[in-house]
C-alpha atoms as one frame of an Amber mdcrd trajectory, in Angstrom:
protein
 200.611 147.100  89.447 200.012 150.756  90.381 196.532 151.443  88.912 196.240
 155.071  90.099 199.541 155.875  88.390 198.478 154.024  85.230 195.098 155.795
  85.260 196.784 159.170  85.746 199.241 158.389  82.968 196.452 157.749  80.469
 194.762 161.088  81.186 197.979 163.144  81.422 198.530 163.355  77.679 194.930
 164.184  76.797 193.907 167.742  75.991 190.239 167.698  76.947 189.273 171.178
  78.018 191.437 173.729  76.248 191.616 175.092  72.750 194.278 173.464  70.610
 195.389 173.516  67.004 197.139 170.173  67.320 195.049 167.532  69.079 196.211
 163.956  68.987 193.787 161.188  68.041 193.160 160.051  71.610 192.258 163.586
  72.743 189.866 163.987  69.831 188.244 160.606  70.498 187.637 161.426  74.158
 186.398 164.909  73.242 184.009 163.352  70.712 182.701 160.978  73.373 182.167
 163.838  75.841 180.428 165.992  73.233 178.269 163.050  72.160 177.116 162.502
  75.741 176.527 166.214  76.230 174.541 166.339  72.973 172.326 163.461  74.110
 171.649 165.341  77.327 170.970 168.551  75.404 168.564 166.878  72.982 166.708
 165.182  75.815 166.420 168.609  77.434 165.225 170.183  74.178 162.404 167.646
  73.984 160.985 165.479  71.249 159.653 168.409  69.290 163.195 169.203  68.121
 163.307 165.887  66.213 159.895 165.518  64.664 158.618 168.937  63.692 161.210
 169.874  61.110 160.171 173.528  61.225 162.634 176.381  60.741 162.505 176.968
  64.486 163.561 173.394  65.242 166.073 173.267  62.407 167.869 176.271  63.926
 168.508 174.234  67.060 170.013 171.349  65.119 172.212 173.477  62.863 173.472
 175.737  65.634 174.038 172.897  68.063 176.008 170.933  65.471 178.092 173.933
  64.486 178.854 174.934  68.066 179.602 171.491  69.468 181.781 170.407  66.551
 184.216 173.137  67.573 184.745 171.395  70.913 185.515 168.063  69.256 188.220
 169.419  66.974 189.689 171.790  69.560 188.764 174.983  67.705 187.168 176.231
  70.935 187.647 175.347  74.569 185.365 172.531  75.783 183.550 174.138  78.735
 182.597 177.452  77.081 181.470 175.544  73.997 179.283 173.197  76.053 177.859
 176.230  77.869 177.018 177.848  74.526 175.319 174.635  73.384 173.337 174.422
  76.624 172.267 178.046  76.187 170.942 177.353  72.678 169.028 174.299  73.933
 167.524 176.143  76.902 166.539 179.059  74.665 164.861 176.613  72.257 162.983
 174.975  75.129 161.860 178.334  76.545 160.675 179.505  73.136 158.858 176.190
  72.573 156.982 176.740  75.847 156.067 180.268  74.733 154.893 178.953  71.351
 152.467 176.648  73.110 151.086 179.555  75.091 150.915 182.074  72.214 149.969
 180.549  68.825 150.588 183.873  67.046 154.225 183.696  68.061 154.327 180.132
  66.734 153.059 181.351  63.348 155.669 184.102  63.364 158.595 181.770  64.138
 157.513 178.592  62.351 155.215 179.929  59.659 151.729 178.719  58.849 150.291
 176.056  56.600 149.382 177.048  53.033 146.523 175.453  51.131 147.831 174.723
  47.638 144.821 172.813  46.263 141.255 173.080  47.495 138.518 170.938  45.943
 140.618 170.141  42.881 141.602 173.757  42.161 145.110 175.140  42.507 145.475
 178.154  44.756 148.016 180.296  42.838 148.469 182.955  45.542 149.299 180.372
  48.174 151.576 178.490  45.772 153.423 181.723  45.005 153.659 182.688  48.688
 154.998 179.218  49.524 157.424 179.248  46.561 155.829 176.068  45.199 155.810
 175.599  41.438 153.333 173.506  39.486 156.106 170.985  38.980 156.629 170.781
  42.776 152.913 170.257  43.254 152.702 167.512  40.639 155.695 165.780  42.227
 153.945 165.884  45.606 150.765 164.455  44.095 152.733 161.552  42.685 154.556
 160.947  45.971 151.929 161.511  48.629 148.733 161.445  46.639 149.467 158.117
  44.953 149.423 159.763  41.531 146.131 161.576  42.081 144.912 163.930  39.388
 144.105 167.467  40.417 140.351 166.831  40.343 140.751 163.923  42.787 142.358
 166.134  45.453 140.189 167.601  48.171 143.105 169.360  49.832 146.859 169.739
  49.358 148.659 171.603  52.112 152.182 172.956  52.324 152.918 172.105  55.933
 155.040 174.244  58.220 157.927 171.813  57.910 157.975 172.143  54.100 156.273
 168.837  53.300 153.162 168.728  51.139 150.324 166.595  52.426 147.505 165.502
  50.136 143.931 164.494  50.978 142.230 162.633  48.149 138.549 162.215  47.562
 137.203 159.045  49.063 136.742 156.296  46.501 133.415 155.515  48.092 132.106
 159.060  48.170 128.348 159.243  48.291 126.993 160.580  44.981 124.325 163.126
  45.786
């Protein structure tokens, strides 16, 4: 059996690198595999921050990377330029993440800042308005993360930079003074 000829025959019919309006299933499967592997490499390069933070800055990476790389899978764009565009987005994200560590003001500009929604049992209307959080949103968060705490039981409720609301309740064993 002539394995080099068989191997060459398998790859001959595949359209892996170019742009095409009519990809066959095998070409799309191999393209998907290549893009998947490239995406793993890109996300490892981007770092763990791109998964866990959930900030607008990190979300941009995920949305753009998905939009760009999907074009390579379906043949809407040529493979190599599309992978280069994806790598550029990832490297830009990594560079900006390094700058955010160095300059916290830039981090606040790109990712926003936390907003205190409740302090010592009192709603903070200005911060709620600035964060586009309604009373209903706040009550929902108290039920979910504050275990149904009433407003007067909340020491602090914070709209985090990733959009989640965290709640700090009064200690049940607080020292009466």
